[in-house]
N, CA, C and O atoms as a CHARMM CRD file, in Angstrom:
* protein
*
  332
    1    1 MET  N     -6.61200   8.03500 -11.99400 PROA 1      0.00000
    2    1 MET  CA    -5.32900   7.74000 -12.60100 PROA 1      0.00000
    3    1 MET  C     -4.60400   6.72100 -11.74600 PROA 1      0.00000
    4    1 MET  O     -4.63100   6.80300 -10.51900 PROA 1      0.00000
    5    2 ASN  N     -3.97600   5.79000 -12.36700 PROA 2      0.00000
    6    2 ASN  CA    -3.22400   4.75200 -11.68300 PROA 2      0.00000
    7    2 ASN  C     -1.76000   5.18700 -11.58400 PROA 2      0.00000
    8    2 ASN  O     -0.94000   4.78100 -12.40800 PROA 2      0.00000
    9    3 VAL  N     -1.42300   6.01100 -10.58100 PROA 3      0.00000
   10    3 VAL  CA    -0.07900   6.58000 -10.51000 PROA 3      0.00000
   11    3 VAL  C      0.98000   5.56100 -10.13400 PROA 3      0.00000
   12    3 VAL  O      2.14600   5.73500 -10.48700 PROA 3      0.00000
   13    4 GLY  N      0.61000   4.50800  -9.43200 PROA 4      0.00000
   14    4 GLY  CA     1.59600   3.51000  -9.04300 PROA 4      0.00000
   15    4 GLY  C      2.18100   2.76600 -10.21800 PROA 4      0.00000
   16    4 GLY  O      3.29700   2.25400 -10.13100 PROA 4      0.00000
   17    5 ALA  N      1.43900   2.69400 -11.33300 PROA 5      0.00000
   18    5 ALA  CA     1.90400   1.95900 -12.50000 PROA 5      0.00000
   19    5 ALA  C      2.80700   2.81100 -13.38200 PROA 5      0.00000
   20    5 ALA  O      3.46400   2.27500 -14.27400 PROA 5      0.00000
   21    6 ASN  N      2.85900   4.11200 -13.16000 PROA 6      0.00000
   22    6 ASN  CA     3.65200   4.99000 -14.00000 PROA 6      0.00000
   23    6 ASN  C      4.78100   5.58000 -13.16600 PROA 6      0.00000
   24    6 ASN  O      4.57000   6.52000 -12.40000 PROA 6      0.00000
   25    7 LEU  N      5.98100   5.02400 -13.31800 PROA 7      0.00000
   26    7 LEU  CA     7.11700   5.44900 -12.49900 PROA 7      0.00000
   27    7 LEU  C      7.48800   6.90400 -12.73700 PROA 7      0.00000
   28    7 LEU  O      8.01600   7.55500 -11.83500 PROA 7      0.00000
   29    8 GLN  N      7.22200   7.43800 -13.94400 PROA 8      0.00000
   30    8 GLN  CA     7.55900   8.82600 -14.20700 PROA 8      0.00000
   31    8 GLN  C      6.63100   9.77700 -13.45800 PROA 8      0.00000
   32    8 GLN  O      7.05900  10.85300 -13.04100 PROA 8      0.00000
   33    9 LEU  N      5.37000   9.39600 -13.28400 PROA 9      0.00000
   34    9 LEU  CA     4.43300  10.26000 -12.57700 PROA 9      0.00000
   35    9 LEU  C      4.64400  10.22800 -11.06900 PROA 9      0.00000
   36    9 LEU  O      4.44600  11.24100 -10.39800 PROA 9      0.00000
   37   10 SER  N      5.04200   9.08500 -10.53100 PROA 10     0.00000
   38   10 SER  CA     5.11500   8.95600  -9.08400 PROA 10     0.00000
   39   10 SER  C      6.54200   8.94800  -8.55600 PROA 10     0.00000
   40   10 SER  O      6.74000   8.77200  -7.35400 PROA 10     0.00000
   41   11 GLY  N      7.53000   9.12800  -9.40000 PROA 11     0.00000
   42   11 GLY  CA     8.92400   9.11700  -8.96500 PROA 11     0.00000
   43   11 GLY  C      9.49100   7.72400  -9.13700 PROA 11     0.00000
   44   11 GLY  O      8.92100   6.76600  -8.61500 PROA 11     0.00000
   45   12 GLU  N     10.58200   7.58100  -9.84200 PROA 12     0.00000
   46   12 GLU  CA    11.13000   6.26200 -10.09900 PROA 12     0.00000
   47   12 GLU  C     11.41100   5.55500  -8.78800 PROA 12     0.00000
   48   12 GLU  O     12.14500   6.06200  -7.93900 PROA 12     0.00000
   49   13 TYR  N     10.82500   4.38900  -8.63100 PROA 13     0.00000
   50   13 TYR  CA    10.93400   3.57800  -7.41400 PROA 13     0.00000
   51   13 TYR  C     10.51500   4.35500  -6.17800 PROA 13     0.00000
   52   13 TYR  O     10.92500   4.02300  -5.06600 PROA 13     0.00000
   53   14 GLY  N      9.71200   5.37600  -6.36300 PROA 14     0.00000
   54   14 GLY  CA     9.22600   6.17400  -5.25100 PROA 14     0.00000
   55   14 GLY  C      8.06600   5.48500  -4.56900 PROA 14     0.00000
   56   14 GLY  O      7.86300   4.28200  -4.73400 PROA 14     0.00000
   57   15 GLY  N      7.32300   6.23000  -3.81900 PROA 15     0.00000
   58   15 GLY  CA     6.20000   5.64000  -3.11100 PROA 15     0.00000
   59   15 GLY  C      5.05500   6.61500  -3.00700 PROA 15     0.00000
   60   15 GLY  O      5.09900   7.72700  -3.53200 PROA 15     0.00000
   61   16 ARG  N      4.02400   6.16400  -2.31400 PROA 16     0.00000
   62   16 ARG  CA     2.85000   6.99900  -2.10600 PROA 16     0.00000
   63   16 ARG  C      2.41100   6.84400  -0.65800 PROA 16     0.00000
   64   16 ARG  O      2.32700   5.72900  -0.14300 PROA 16     0.00000
   65   17 TYR  N      2.13400   7.95400  -0.01100 PROA 17     0.00000
   66   17 TYR  CA     1.70800   7.99300   1.37900 PROA 17     0.00000
   67   17 TYR  C      0.19300   7.83000   1.41600 PROA 17     0.00000
   68   17 TYR  O     -0.53300   8.63700   0.83500 PROA 17     0.00000
   69   18 LEU  N     -0.29100   6.78600   2.10000 PROA 18     0.00000
   70   18 LEU  CA    -1.71500   6.49300   2.13200 PROA 18     0.00000
   71   18 LEU  C     -2.24700   6.51200   3.55800 PROA 18     0.00000
   72   18 LEU  O     -1.63900   5.93800   4.46100 PROA 18     0.00000
   73   19 THR  N     -3.38300   7.17100   3.75700 PROA 19     0.00000
   74   19 THR  CA    -4.08200   7.17700   5.03900 PROA 19     0.00000
   75   19 THR  C     -5.54600   6.81000   4.78000 PROA 19     0.00000
   76   19 THR  O     -5.93500   6.55000   3.64100 PROA 19     0.00000
   77   20 ASN  N     -6.35100   6.79000   5.84400 PROA 20     0.00000
   78   20 ASN  CA    -7.76800   6.49700   5.63100 PROA 20     0.00000
   79   20 ASN  C     -8.44800   7.59600   4.80300 PROA 20     0.00000
   80   20 ASN  O     -9.46700   7.33900   4.16200 PROA 20     0.00000
   81   21 ALA  N     -7.90100   8.80100   4.80800 PROA 21     0.00000
   82   21 ALA  CA    -8.45000   9.89100   4.00100 PROA 21     0.00000
   83   21 ALA  C     -8.23600   9.64500   2.49900 PROA 21     0.00000
   84   21 ALA  O     -8.92100  10.24300   1.67000 PROA 21     0.00000
   85   22 SER  N     -7.29300   8.77300   2.15500 PROA 22     0.00000
   86   22 SER  CA    -7.00700   8.47000   0.74700 PROA 22     0.00000
   87   22 SER  C     -8.09100   7.61000   0.11500 PROA 22     0.00000
   88   22 SER  O     -8.21900   7.56900  -1.10900 PROA 22     0.00000
   89   23 GLY  N     -8.87700   6.91700   0.94800 PROA 23     0.00000
   90   23 GLY  CA    -9.87700   5.99500   0.42000 PROA 23     0.00000
   91   23 GLY  C     -9.20200   4.75400  -0.14200 PROA 23     0.00000
   92   23 GLY  O     -8.07300   4.43400   0.22900 PROA 23     0.00000
   93   24 THR  N     -9.87900   4.06700  -1.02000 PROA 24     0.00000
   94   24 THR  CA    -9.29100   2.90000  -1.68700 PROA 24     0.00000
   95   24 THR  C     -8.50000   3.40200  -2.88700 PROA 24     0.00000
   96   24 THR  O     -9.04700   4.06400  -3.76900 PROA 24     0.00000
   97   25 VAL  N     -7.21300   3.08100  -2.91400 PROA 25     0.00000
   98   25 VAL  CA    -6.31800   3.60400  -3.94400 PROA 25     0.00000
   99   25 VAL  C     -5.84100   2.46000  -4.83500 PROA 25     0.00000
  100   25 VAL  O     -5.40300   1.41800  -4.34700 PROA 25     0.00000
  101   26 GLN  N     -5.93200   2.66900  -6.14200 PROA 26     0.00000
  102   26 GLN  CA    -5.44700   1.70100  -7.13100 PROA 26     0.00000
  103   26 GLN  C     -4.01000   2.03100  -7.48600 PROA 26     0.00000
  104   26 GLN  O     -3.65400   3.20600  -7.57700 PROA 26     0.00000
  105   27 GLY  N     -3.17900   1.02300  -7.68800 PROA 27     0.00000
  106   27 GLY  CA    -1.79400   1.25800  -8.05900 PROA 27     0.00000
  107   27 GLY  C     -1.10200  -0.03900  -8.40700 PROA 27     0.00000
  108   27 GLY  O     -1.74700  -1.03200  -8.74500 PROA 27     0.00000
  109   28 ASN  N      0.19700  -0.02300  -8.32400 PROA 28     0.00000
  110   28 ASN  CA     1.01600  -1.19100  -8.62400 PROA 28     0.00000
  111   28 ASN  C      2.22200  -1.12700  -7.69900 PROA 28     0.00000
  112   28 ASN  O      3.24900  -0.54900  -8.05500 PROA 28     0.00000
  113   29 TRP  N      2.10600  -1.71300  -6.52300 PROA 29     0.00000
  114   29 TRP  CA     3.14800  -1.60600  -5.50200 PROA 29     0.00000
  115   29 TRP  C      3.69500  -2.96500  -5.12300 PROA 29     0.00000
  116   29 TRP  O      3.00200  -3.97500  -5.24400 PROA 29     0.00000
  117   30 TYR  N      4.94900  -2.99500  -4.65800 PROA 30     0.00000
  118   30 TYR  CA     5.57400  -4.24400  -4.24300 PROA 30     0.00000
  119   30 TYR  C      5.74600  -4.32800  -2.72900 PROA 30     0.00000
  120   30 TYR  O      6.08200  -5.39100  -2.20800 PROA 30     0.00000
  121   31 GLN  N      5.52400  -3.23400  -2.02200 PROA 31     0.00000
  122   31 GLN  CA     5.71200  -3.26900  -0.57100 PROA 31     0.00000
  123   31 GLN  C      4.87400  -2.18700   0.09600 PROA 31     0.00000
  124   31 GLN  O      4.75700  -1.07000  -0.40800 PROA 31     0.00000
  125   32 LEU  N      4.29000  -2.54100   1.24800 PROA 32     0.00000
  126   32 LEU  CA     3.60900  -1.57200   2.09900 PROA 32     0.00000
  127   32 LEU  C      4.40800  -1.46000   3.38200 PROA 32     0.00000
  128   32 LEU  O      4.71800  -2.47200   4.01100 PROA 32     0.00000
  129   33 GLU  N      4.74600  -0.23900   3.77700 PROA 33     0.00000
  130   33 GLU  CA     5.50700  -0.02000   5.01100 PROA 33     0.00000
  131   33 GLU  C      4.68500   0.87500   5.93400 PROA 33     0.00000
  132   33 GLU  O      4.30900   1.98800   5.56500 PROA 33     0.00000
  133   34 ALA  N      4.41000   0.37300   7.14600 PROA 34     0.00000
  134   34 ALA  CA     3.60400   1.11200   8.11100 PROA 34     0.00000
  135   34 ALA  C      4.42000   2.24800   8.71100 PROA 34     0.00000
  136   34 ALA  O      5.53700   2.03600   9.18500 PROA 34     0.00000
  137   35 VAL  N      3.86300   3.45000   8.69100 PROA 35     0.00000
  138   35 VAL  CA     4.52000   4.62200   9.27400 PROA 35     0.00000
  139   35 VAL  C      4.32100   4.62000  10.78700 PROA 35     0.00000
  140   35 VAL  O      5.22600   4.98800  11.53600 PROA 35     0.00000
  141   36 GLY  N      3.16100   4.21400  11.22600 PROA 36     0.00000
  142   36 GLY  CA     2.82600   4.07100  12.63800 PROA 36     0.00000
  143   36 GLY  C      1.93900   2.85600  12.76400 PROA 36     0.00000
  144   36 GLY  O      1.78800   2.10400  11.80000 PROA 36     0.00000
  145   37 ALA  N      1.34900   2.64200  13.92400 PROA 37     0.00000
  146   37 ALA  CA     0.40900   1.53300  14.08200 PROA 37     0.00000
  147   37 ALA  C     -0.71200   1.70900  13.06100 PROA 37     0.00000
  148   37 ALA  O     -1.37400   2.74700  13.03400 PROA 37     0.00000
  149   38 THR  N     -0.92200   0.70600  12.23000 PROA 38     0.00000
  150   38 THR  CA    -1.82700   0.81500  11.08800 PROA 38     0.00000
  151   38 THR  C     -2.74200  -0.39300  10.99500 PROA 38     0.00000
  152   38 THR  O     -2.34100  -1.52200  11.27800 PROA 38     0.00000
  153   39 VAL  N     -3.97400  -0.13500  10.59400 PROA 39     0.00000
  154   39 VAL  CA    -4.92700  -1.20600  10.29800 PROA 39     0.00000
  155   39 VAL  C     -5.30200  -1.07800   8.82500 PROA 39     0.00000
  156   39 VAL  O     -5.76200  -0.02700   8.37800 PROA 39     0.00000
  157   40 LEU  N     -5.10000  -2.16300   8.07600 PROA 40     0.00000
  158   40 LEU  CA    -5.44500  -2.16300   6.66000 PROA 40     0.00000
  159   40 LEU  C     -6.88200  -2.61000   6.47700 PROA 40     0.00000
  160   40 LEU  O     -7.35400  -3.51600   7.16400 PROA 40     0.00000
  161   41 GLY  N     -7.56800  -1.97700   5.55600 PROA 41     0.00000
  162   41 GLY  CA    -8.91800  -2.40300   5.18200 PROA 41     0.00000
  163   41 GLY  C     -8.79900  -3.40200   4.05400 PROA 41     0.00000
  164   41 GLY  O     -7.96000  -4.30200   4.10600 PROA 41     0.00000
  165   42 ALA  N     -9.61500  -3.26000   3.04900 PROA 42     0.00000
  166   42 ALA  CA    -9.58500  -4.16400   1.90300 PROA 42     0.00000
  167   42 ALA  C     -8.31200  -3.94600   1.09500 PROA 42     0.00000
  168   42 ALA  O     -7.98200  -2.81700   0.73200 PROA 42     0.00000
  169   43 VAL  N     -7.60200  -5.03300   0.81800 PROA 43     0.00000
  170   43 VAL  CA    -6.36900  -4.98400   0.03600 PROA 43     0.00000
  171   43 VAL  C     -6.45200  -6.04300  -1.05200 PROA 43     0.00000
  172   43 VAL  O     -6.78800  -7.19400  -0.77400 PROA 43     0.00000
  173   44 THR  N     -6.14800  -5.66100  -2.28900 PROA 44     0.00000
  174   44 THR  CA    -6.08400  -6.62000  -3.38700 PROA 44     0.00000
  175   44 THR  C     -4.60900  -6.89200  -3.65900 PROA 44     0.00000
  176   44 THR  O     -3.84200  -5.98000  -3.96600 PROA 44     0.00000
  177   45 SER  N     -4.22400  -8.17100  -3.54000 PROA 45     0.00000
  178   45 SER  CA    -2.81300  -8.52900  -3.72400 PROA 45     0.00000
  179   45 SER  C     -2.69200  -9.97800  -4.15800 PROA 45     0.00000
  180   45 SER  O     -3.68800 -10.68300  -4.32200 PROA 45     0.00000
  181   46 ASN  N     -1.45200 -10.40600  -4.34000 PROA 46     0.00000
  182   46 ASN  CA    -1.19100 -11.80200  -4.68700 PROA 46     0.00000
  183   46 ASN  C     -1.05300 -12.67200  -3.44000 PROA 46     0.00000
  184   46 ASN  O     -0.74000 -13.85700  -3.55500 PROA 46     0.00000
  185   47 ILE  N     -1.27800 -12.11500  -2.26300 PROA 47     0.00000
  186   47 ILE  CA    -1.18200 -12.87500  -1.02100 PROA 47     0.00000
  187   47 ILE  C     -2.51900 -13.58500  -0.79600 PROA 47     0.00000
  188   47 ILE  O     -3.56400 -12.94100  -0.70800 PROA 47     0.00000
  189   48 VAL  N     -2.47500 -14.89200  -0.70600 PROA 48     0.00000
  190   48 VAL  CA    -3.68400 -15.69300  -0.55300 PROA 48     0.00000
  191   48 VAL  C     -4.25300 -15.51300   0.84800 PROA 48     0.00000
  192   48 VAL  O     -3.52300 -15.60100   1.83500 PROA 48     0.00000
  193   49 ASP  N     -5.55000 -15.26400   0.93500 PROA 49     0.00000
  194   49 ASP  CA    -6.28300 -15.14700   2.20900 PROA 49     0.00000
  195   49 ASP  C     -5.76400 -14.03300   3.11400 PROA 49     0.00000
  196   49 ASP  O     -5.76500 -14.19100   4.33500 PROA 49     0.00000
  197   50 LEU  N     -5.32600 -12.92700   2.55300 PROA 50     0.00000
  198   50 LEU  CA    -4.90400 -11.77300   3.35600 PROA 50     0.00000
  199   50 LEU  C     -6.14700 -11.18800   4.01900 PROA 50     0.00000
  200   50 LEU  O     -7.06300 -10.75000   3.32300 PROA 50     0.00000
  201   51 PRO  N     -6.19600 -11.17200   5.35100 PROA 51     0.00000
  202   51 PRO  CA    -7.42800 -10.72700   6.00800 PROA 51     0.00000
  203   51 PRO  C     -7.61500  -9.21800   5.96200 PROA 51     0.00000
  204   51 PRO  O     -6.64800  -8.45700   6.00400 PROA 51     0.00000
  205   52 SER  N     -8.86600  -8.80000   5.87600 PROA 52     0.00000
  206   52 SER  CA    -9.20200  -7.39400   6.02700 PROA 52     0.00000
  207   52 SER  C     -9.07500  -7.07500   7.51100 PROA 52     0.00000
  208   52 SER  O     -9.38900  -7.91800   8.35100 PROA 52     0.00000
  209   53 GLY  N     -8.62500  -5.88300   7.84000 PROA 53     0.00000
  210   53 GLY  CA    -8.43500  -5.53400   9.24900 PROA 53     0.00000
  211   53 GLY  C     -7.08500  -5.97500   9.78900 PROA 53     0.00000
  212   53 GLY  O     -6.91100  -6.10100  11.00100 PROA 53     0.00000
  213   54 LEU  N     -6.13100  -6.20900   8.90200 PROA 54     0.00000
  214   54 LEU  CA    -4.78800  -6.63400   9.30600 PROA 54     0.00000
  215   54 LEU  C     -4.06900  -5.50300  10.02500 PROA 54     0.00000
  216   54 LEU  O     -4.04300  -4.37600   9.53000 PROA 54     0.00000
  217   55 ASN  N     -3.48400  -5.78700  11.18900 PROA 55     0.00000
  218   55 ASN  CA    -2.73900  -4.79500  11.96700 PROA 55     0.00000
  219   55 ASN  C     -1.26100  -4.86100  11.62400 PROA 55     0.00000
  220   55 ASN  O     -0.67100  -5.94000  11.58700 PROA 55     0.00000
  221   56 LEU  N     -0.66500  -3.70100  11.37200 PROA 56     0.00000
  222   56 LEU  CA     0.78000  -3.59000  11.15200 PROA 56     0.00000
  223   56 LEU  C      1.35300  -2.67200  12.22300 PROA 56     0.00000
  224   56 LEU  O      0.78000  -1.62300  12.51900 PROA 56     0.00000
  225   57 ALA  N      2.47800  -3.06200  12.79900 PROA 57     0.00000
  226   57 ALA  CA     3.16400  -2.21100  13.76800 PROA 57     0.00000
  227   57 ALA  C      4.00100  -1.18300  13.02800 PROA 57     0.00000
  228   57 ALA  O      4.30900  -1.36700  11.85100 PROA 57     0.00000
  229   58 ALA  N      4.37100  -0.10600  13.69900 PROA 58     0.00000
  230   58 ALA  CA     5.20800   0.93700  13.09700 PROA 58     0.00000
  231   58 ALA  C      6.49000   0.31900  12.55100 PROA 58     0.00000
  232   58 ALA  O      7.18000  -0.41900  13.25600 PROA 58     0.00000
  233   59 GLY  N      6.80600   0.62200  11.30200 PROA 59     0.00000
  234   59 GLY  CA     8.02200   0.12000  10.67200 PROA 59     0.00000
  235   59 GLY  C      7.88400  -1.26000  10.05400 PROA 59     0.00000
  236   59 GLY  O      8.79100  -1.70500   9.35000 PROA 59     0.00000
  237   60 GLN  N      6.79300  -1.94100  10.29100 PROA 60     0.00000
  238   60 GLN  CA     6.59000  -3.27400   9.73200 PROA 60     0.00000
  239   60 GLN  C      6.28800  -3.16500   8.24600 PROA 60     0.00000
  240   60 GLN  O      5.59300  -2.24400   7.81600 PROA 60     0.00000
  241   61 THR  N      6.80800  -4.10100   7.46200 PROA 61     0.00000
  242   61 THR  CA     6.57000  -4.10000   6.02400 PROA 61     0.00000
  243   61 THR  C      5.80400  -5.35200   5.61800 PROA 61     0.00000
  244   61 THR  O      5.87200  -6.38900   6.27800 PROA 61     0.00000
  245   62 LEU  N      5.08500  -5.22700   4.53200 PROA 62     0.00000
  246   62 LEU  CA     4.33800  -6.33100   3.95300 PROA 62     0.00000
  247   62 LEU  C      4.72400  -6.37200   2.48400 PROA 62     0.00000
  248   62 LEU  O      4.47600  -5.41800   1.74700 PROA 62     0.00000
  249   63 ASN  N      5.33300  -7.47800   2.05700 PROA 63     0.00000
  250   63 ASN  CA     5.80300  -7.61700   0.67200 PROA 63     0.00000
  251   63 ASN  C      4.83100  -8.44000  -0.14700 PROA 63     0.00000
  252   63 ASN  O      4.23400  -9.39200   0.35700 PROA 63     0.00000
  253   64 GLY  N      4.67300  -8.08000  -1.39500 PROA 64     0.00000
  254   64 GLY  CA     3.79500  -8.79100  -2.32000 PROA 64     0.00000
  255   64 GLY  C      3.58100  -7.94100  -3.54800 PROA 64     0.00000
  256   64 GLY  O      4.39300  -7.06900  -3.85600 PROA 64     0.00000
  257   65 VAL  N      2.49800  -8.18800  -4.24900 PROA 65     0.00000
  258   65 VAL  CA     2.09400  -7.36400  -5.38200 PROA 65     0.00000
  259   65 VAL  C      0.71500  -6.81200  -5.02300 PROA 65     0.00000
  260   65 VAL  O     -0.26100  -7.55900  -4.96000 PROA 65     0.00000
  261   66 PHE  N      0.64100  -5.51500  -4.79200 PROA 66     0.00000
  262   66 PHE  CA    -0.57900  -4.86500  -4.33200 PROA 66     0.00000
  263   66 PHE  C     -1.14100  -3.97200  -5.43400 PROA 66     0.00000
  264   66 PHE  O     -0.43200  -3.12300  -5.97400 PROA 66     0.00000
  265   67 THR  N     -2.40800  -4.16600  -5.76100 PROA 67     0.00000
  266   67 THR  CA    -3.02900  -3.36000  -6.81000 PROA 67     0.00000
  267   67 THR  C     -4.14800  -2.46700  -6.27700 PROA 67     0.00000
  268   67 THR  O     -4.61300  -1.57100  -6.98100 PROA 67     0.00000
  269   68 SER  N     -4.58000  -2.70400  -5.04600 PROA 68     0.00000
  270   68 SER  CA    -5.60500  -1.88200  -4.42100 PROA 68     0.00000
  271   68 SER  C     -5.38500  -1.91300  -2.91100 PROA 68     0.00000
  272   68 SER  O     -5.23200  -2.98000  -2.31600 PROA 68     0.00000
  273   69 VAL  N     -5.37000  -0.72400  -2.29700 PROA 69     0.00000
  274   69 VAL  CA    -5.10200  -0.63600  -0.86000 PROA 69     0.00000
  275   69 VAL  C     -6.07200   0.35400  -0.22300 PROA 69     0.00000
  276   69 VAL  O     -6.29500   1.44600  -0.74600 PROA 69     0.00000
  277   70 ALA  N     -6.64300  -0.04300   0.91300 PROA 70     0.00000
  278   70 ALA  CA    -7.45700   0.84400   1.73600 PROA 70     0.00000
  279   70 ALA  C     -6.90400   0.78900   3.15300 PROA 70     0.00000
  280   70 ALA  O     -6.69100  -0.29500   3.69700 PROA 70     0.00000
  281   71 VAL  N     -6.67400   1.94800   3.74700 PROA 71     0.00000
  282   71 VAL  CA    -6.16100   2.03300   5.11500 PROA 71     0.00000
  283   71 VAL  C     -7.31900   2.44000   6.02200 PROA 71     0.00000
  284   71 VAL  O     -7.96000   3.46600   5.79400 PROA 71     0.00000
  285   72 THR  N     -7.58600   1.63700   7.05000 PROA 72     0.00000
  286   72 THR  CA    -8.65300   1.94100   7.99300 PROA 72     0.00000
  287   72 THR  C     -8.20000   2.97000   9.00800 PROA 72     0.00000
  288   72 THR  O     -8.92800   3.92000   9.29700 PROA 72     0.00000
  289   73 SER  N     -6.99700   2.79300   9.55700 PROA 73     0.00000
  290   73 SER  CA    -6.41700   3.77300  10.48200 PROA 73     0.00000
  291   73 SER  C     -4.90000   3.71100  10.37600 PROA 73     0.00000
  292   73 SER  O     -4.33600   2.68600   9.99100 PROA 73     0.00000
  293   74 GLY  N     -4.24800   4.80800  10.71700 PROA 74     0.00000
  294   74 GLY  CA    -2.79800   4.87900  10.58700 PROA 74     0.00000
  295   74 GLY  C     -2.40600   5.31500   9.19200 PROA 74     0.00000
  296   74 GLY  O     -3.17700   5.97400   8.49400 PROA 74     0.00000
  297   75 ALA  N     -1.20100   4.94000   8.79100 PROA 75     0.00000
  298   75 ALA  CA    -0.69400   5.34200   7.47800 PROA 75     0.00000
  299   75 ALA  C      0.35200   4.34600   6.99400 PROA 75     0.00000
  300   75 ALA  O      1.07700   3.75800   7.79600 PROA 75     0.00000
  301   76 VAL  N      0.42700   4.16000   5.68500 PROA 76     0.00000
  302   76 VAL  CA     1.46200   3.32500   5.06800 PROA 76     0.00000
  303   76 VAL  C      2.09200   4.08700   3.92400 PROA 76     0.00000
  304   76 VAL  O      1.50900   5.01800   3.37000 PROA 76     0.00000
  305   77 ILE  N      3.29400   3.66700   3.58600 PROA 77     0.00000
  306   77 ILE  CA     3.93500   4.12200   2.36400 PROA 77     0.00000
  307   77 ILE  C      3.90200   2.91700   1.42000 PROA 77     0.00000
  308   77 ILE  O      4.45400   1.85900   1.72000 PROA 77     0.00000
  309   78 ALA  N      3.24700   3.10300   0.27800 PROA 78     0.00000
  310   78 ALA  CA     3.15800   2.05900  -0.73100 PROA 78     0.00000
  311   78 ALA  C      4.28700   2.30700  -1.72900 PROA 78     0.00000
  312   78 ALA  O      4.30900   3.33100  -2.41200 PROA 78     0.00000
  313   79 LEU  N      5.22300   1.35900  -1.80500 PROA 79     0.00000
  314   79 LEU  CA     6.38800   1.52300  -2.67000 PROA 79     0.00000
  315   79 LEU  C      6.12500   0.90300  -4.03100 PROA 79     0.00000
  316   79 LEU  O      5.57700  -0.19500  -4.13700 PROA 79     0.00000
  317   80 ASN  N      6.52700   1.62700  -5.07500 PROA 80     0.00000
  318   80 ASN  CA     6.29400   1.19300  -6.45400 PROA 80     0.00000
  319   80 ASN  C      6.98700  -0.11300  -6.74000 PROA 80     0.00000
  320   80 ASN  O      8.06200  -0.41100  -6.22100 PROA 80     0.00000
  321   81 ARG  N      6.33300  -0.87600  -7.58100 PROA 81     0.00000
  322   81 ARG  CA     6.88700  -2.15800  -7.99400 PROA 81     0.00000
  323   81 ARG  C      8.00300  -1.92000  -9.00200 PROA 81     0.00000
  324   81 ARG  O      7.86100  -1.12000  -9.92700 PROA 81     0.00000
  325   82 ARG  N      9.08900  -2.60900  -8.81500 PROA 82     0.00000
  326   82 ARG  CA    10.20100  -2.52300  -9.77600 PROA 82     0.00000
  327   82 ARG  C      9.95700  -3.52400 -10.87000 PROA 82     0.00000
  328   82 ARG  O      9.78900  -4.71500 -10.61200 PROA 82     0.00000
  329   83 SER  N      9.93800  -3.03900 -12.10400 PROA 83     0.00000
  330   83 SER  CA     9.72300  -3.97000 -13.21200 PROA 83     0.00000
  331   83 SER  C     10.60700  -3.61700 -14.37200 PROA 83     0.00000
  332   83 SER  O     10.57100  -4.28800 -15.40400 PROA 83     0.00000
């Protein structure tokens, strides 16, 4: 199920907590916010040439349109896209 695309299922403008245990998650998010030191795996987004293995510091955010996210280590909160 693509919970990020359905605001009623995931909480209006809410988010989803993702860790490496989540695997690759499909959704529709506008921002990723690192909870702690985080390494992102494969990410599908509108950001050109976004590298796999990108490091985010605690509290750092990454803005864009994200439809698939994999976390290698750490955790992020994927915030729903406002549309």
